[in-house]
C-alpha positions in Angstrom: -16.7 23.0 0.5 -17.8 19.4 0.3 -15.6 17.9 -2.6 -13.0 15.1 -2.0 -10.0 14.7 -4.3 -9.2 11.5 -5.3 -5.8 10.2 -6.2 -5.7 6.5 -7.5 -2.9 5.0 -8.5 -3.6 1.7 -9.3 -6.8 -0.5 -9.5 -6.4 -2.4 -6.3 -6.7 1.0 -4.2 -9.6 2.5 -6.5 -12.7 0.8 -5.0 -11.5 1.6 -1.2 -10.3 5.3 -2.0 -14.0 6.0 -4.0 -15.8 4.3 -1.1 -13.9 6.1 1.7 -14.4 9.6 -0.2 -18.2 9.1 -0.4 -18.5 9.0 3.2 -16.9 12.4 3.3 -18.1 14.2 0.2 -18.2 14.4 -3.5 -15.2 12.5 -5.1 -13.3 14.5 -7.7 -11.3 11.4 -9.0 -7.6 11.8 -10.4 -5.9 8.7 -12.1 -2.2 8.7 -11.8 -0.2 7.2 -14.5 -1.3 5.8 -17.8 -3.1 2.6 -17.2 -6.1 1.6 -19.1 -7.0 -1.0 -16.6 -7.1 1.5 -13.7 -8.9 4.3 -15.7 -11.6 1.7 -16.7 -12.0 0.5 -13.3 -12.4 4.2 -12.0 -14.8 5.1 -14.6 -17.2 2.0 -13.3 -18.2 4.1 -10.3 -19.9 6.5 -12.4 -17.6 9.6 -11.5 -16.0 11.8 -13.8 -12.3 10.9 -13.7 -9.2 13.0 -14.6 -6.5 11.1 -16.3 -2.6 12.3 -15.8 -0.3 9.9 -18.0 2.9 10.8 -16.4 4.1 8.8 -13.5 6.2 11.9 -12.3 5.4 13.2 -8.7 5.9 16.9 -9.9 3.5 16.6 -12.8 0.7 14.8 -10.4 1.3 17.5 -8.1 0.8 20.3 -10.9 -2.4 18.2 -12.1 -4.0 18.2 -8.4 -3.2 21.9 -7.7 -5.2 22.7 -11.1 -8.1 20.6 -9.5 -7.6 21.8 -6.2 -8.1 25.6 -7.3 -11.2 24.4 -9.3 -13.1 22.6 -7.0 -11.7 23.8 -3.6 -11.8 20.6 -1.8 -12.0 19.7 1.9 -9.8 16.6 1.6 -7.1 15.4 -0.8 -7.5 11.4 -0.3 -4.8 9.0 -1.6 -2.8 5.8 -1.0 0.1 6.3 1.2 2.7 5.2 -1.4 6.1 7.0 -2.3 5.3 8.6 -5.7 1.9 10.1 -4.1 3.9 11.0 -0.8 6.2 13.0 -2.7 3.6 14.7 -5.4 1.0 15.6 -2.2 3.8 16.9 0.0 4.6 19.8 -2.9 0.6 20.4 -3.0 0.4 20.7 0.9 3.5 23.0 0.9 2.2 25.0 -1.7 -1.2 25.8 0.0 0.1 25.5 3.3 -2.4 22.9 4.4 -2.3 20.0 6.9 -0.9 16.5 5.4 -0.9 13.1 7.2 0.5 10.0 5.7 0.3 6.4 6.7 -3.2 6.8 7.8 -5.1 3.5 9.2 -8.5 5.3 10.2 -10.2 8.4 9.0 -13.7 10.1 9.4 -15.1 13.5 8.3 -16.6 15.9 10.9 -18.3 19.2 10.6 -15.3 21.1 11.6 -12.2 18.8 10.6 -11.1 15.5 9.6 -10.2 13.0 12.4 -7.6 10.2 11.7 -5.2 7.8 13.2 -1.9 7.0 12.5 1.3 5.2 13.8 4.8 6.1 14.4 7.9 4.7 16.0 7.5 1.9 13.6 4.0 1.4 14.6 4.7 0.9 18.2 2.5 4.0 19.2 -0.6 5.4 17.5 -1.9 9.0 17.6 -5.5 10.6 17.1 -5.5 13.9 15.3 -8.2 16.2 14.4 -7.1 18.6 11.8 -8.8 21.6 9.8 -10.1 21.6 6.6 -8.6 21.4 3.9 -6.0 18.6 4.7 -4.2 15.7 2.3 -4.9 12.6 3.9 -2.8 9.5 2.6 -4.2 6.1 3.8 -2.9 2.6 4.0 -5.2 -0.1 1.9 -7.8 -2.0 3.4 -9.2 0.6 5.9 -12.6 1.0 4.0 -15.0 -0.9 2.2 -15.0 -0.7 -1.7 -17.4 1.6 -3.2 -20.3 -0.4 -5.5 -20.0 -0.3 -8.9 -22.7 1.9 -10.7 -22.8 4.0 -14.1 -20.2 4.8 -16.3 -18.2 8.0 -15.8 -16.7 10.6 -18.1 -12.9 10.7 -18.7 -11.1 13.9 -19.0 -7.4 14.2 -19.9 -5.2 16.5 -18.1 -2.5 17.4 -20.1 -0.2 19.1 -17.7 3.5 19.3 -17.4 6.3 20.6 -15.5 8.9 22.4 -18.1 11.3 23.2 -15.1 12.1 19.6 -14.9 13.5 17.5 -18.1 13.7 13.8 -17.8 17.1 12.7 -19.8 16.3 8.8 -19.2 14.2 6.4 -17.7 15.3 2.9 -16.2 12.6 0.8 -14.9 13.3 -1.0 -11.6 13.0 -5.1 -11.6 9.5 -5.4 -10.2 7.7 -8.6 -9.5 4.3 -7.7 -10.9 2.5 -9.1 -7.8 0.1 -7.1 -5.8 0.9 -8.0 -2.2 -1.4 -5.4 -0.6 -4.4 -7.5 -2.3 -2.8 -11.0 -1.5 -4.9 -13.0 1.2 -2.2 -15.0 2.0 1.5 -14.0 2.0 4.4 -16.0 2.9 7.2 -13.8 4.2 11.0 -14.6 3.8 14.0 -13.4 6.4 17.5 -13.9 6.8 16.8 -17.4 7.9 17.4 -18.4 4.5 20.7 -19.0 3.4 20.8 -18.9 -0.1 18.4 -17.3 -2.9 17.5 -20.7 -4.4 16.2 -21.6 -1.2 13.3 -19.3 -1.5 12.0 -21.9 -4.0 10.5 -23.5 -0.6 8.5 -20.3 0.1 7.2 -19.9 -3.5 6.2 -23.6 -3.4 4.2 -23.1 -0.2 2.8 -19.6 -1.3 1.5 -21.7 -4.6 0.0 -24.3 -2.6 -1.9 -21.8 -0.3 -2.9 -19.6 -3.2 -0.7 -16.6 -1.8 2.1 -14.4 -2.8 5.9 -14.2 -1.3 7.4 -11.1 0.0 10.4 -10.4 2.2 12.0 -8.2 4.6 14.5 -5.4 3.8 17.9 -7.4 3.7 16.2 -9.9 1.4 14.6 -7.5 -1.0 16.8 -4.3 -0.7 20.3 -5.5 0.5 20.9 -9.2 -1.0 18.0 -8.4 -3.9 16.8 -11.8 -3.7 13.4 -10.3 -4.1 12.3 -7.4 -6.5 11.8 -4.3 -4.5 8.0 -4.2 -4.6 8.0 -7.6 -2.7 9.8 -5.8 0.4 7.3 -5.8 3.4 7.9 -2.8 6.0 7.9 0.5 7.0 9.8 1.6 3.8 8.2 -1.1 1.7 4.8 -2.6 1.5 2.1 -2.5 4.2 0.0 -5.7 3.9 -3.1 -6.9 5.5 -3.8 -10.7 4.4 -5.9 -13.0 6.2 -2.8 -15.2 6.8 0.9 -14.2 7.1 3.2 -17.0 7.6 6.7 -15.4 8.4 9.7 -17.8 7.8 13.2 -17.2 9.1 11.8 -13.4 10.0 13.4 -12.1 13.3 10.7 -9.5 13.7 12.3 -6.3 13.8 9.8 -3.2 14.3 10.7 -1.8 10.8 9.3 -5.2 9.0 6.5 -5.9 11.7 4.7 -2.4 10.9 4.1 -3.4 7.6 2.1 -6.5 8.7 0.1 -5.1 11.7 -3.1 -5.5 9.5 -2.7 -9.3 9.2 -5.5 -11.2 10.5 -3.4 -14.2 11.4 0.4 -14.2 11.8 2.4 -17.8 12.0 6.0 -17.5 12.6 8.7 -20.2 11.9 11.9 -19.6 13.4 14.7 -21.8 15.0 15.3 -19.0 17.7 12.6 -19.4 20.6 13.6 -16.0 21.7 13.2 -14.3 18.5 11.1 -11.0 18.8 8.4 -12.2 16.1 7.0 -14.5 18.5 5.8 -11.9 20.7 3.8 -10.7 17.8 2.7 -13.9 16.5 -0.6 -15.8 16.9 1.1 -19.2 16.5 4.7 -19.9 16.7 6.8 -22.8 15.4 10.2 -22.9 17.0 11.9 -25.4 14.2 14.8 -25.3 11.5 13.0 -23.8 8.4 15.0 -26.4 6.3 13.2 -29.3 8.2 9.8 -27.8 8.8 8.8 -26.3 5.5 9.7 -29.2 3.2 7.5 -31.3 5.8 4.6 -28.6 5.6 4.8 -28.7 1.9 4.5 -32.2 1.6 1.5 -32.5 4.0 -0.2 -29.9 1.9 0.5 -31.9 -1.4 -1.2 -35.0 0.1 -4.0 -32.7 1.2 -4.6 -31.4 -2.2 
């Protein structure tokens, strides 16, 4: 039992998941959803790729179950995203095996898998050793991407769950950005008074070659940003080289999503804001005065 089933949902996580799987065993790769770009990326690692065109969790669960029966893997490895969590919880329940989401470190040992994950909004971490087989869902940027080599074989997995009938699909408004891959992220919080004021954050991000994300109130409640720009425990977890938090108070639910950042810079007019305790650099200032000044300085330097 040396196989590792890899569930990949988008091109950006492919290399890391394959690289991580190779340290544990022989990767058996499942491409989730019909993305030609992702399939081409995965085939470039020289492994056979099983494609599942449906984006429904129950269909992915059935596909992985089919491969589980064939390959008897010791680990099912995937990204810690909502759809994959939903699907793999079905697989873990079906086979009564250990499942761990939101993993930040993992390694394979002879008698089990050892992993590290946080809880209580990342304020506490736990180290666990679980027996094989197990489902391990990881956060991005915890492993080195695998080097490309060869061109693999594509196998179509035509599975469906006839117990569920989809009557209608309404796509969510998405930004199309990939916060997890961004090296610079500008985060916006409730310090911004109006949606149009976010233009300052977008201008700053453009000058720095970065992307814009936001806290739950901005993305989920006010809907000033698309849902895929939401950073936090229920949104995206990011690990940029630089995270600039503007008007962000620093609630644990948000900060759990930025713990992987190399450098955190906070801008807040409240000197007692909790975010200053978790930042590398802090600027106590009114964002409406400080950010335009910073933008002007960066423009001149360009």
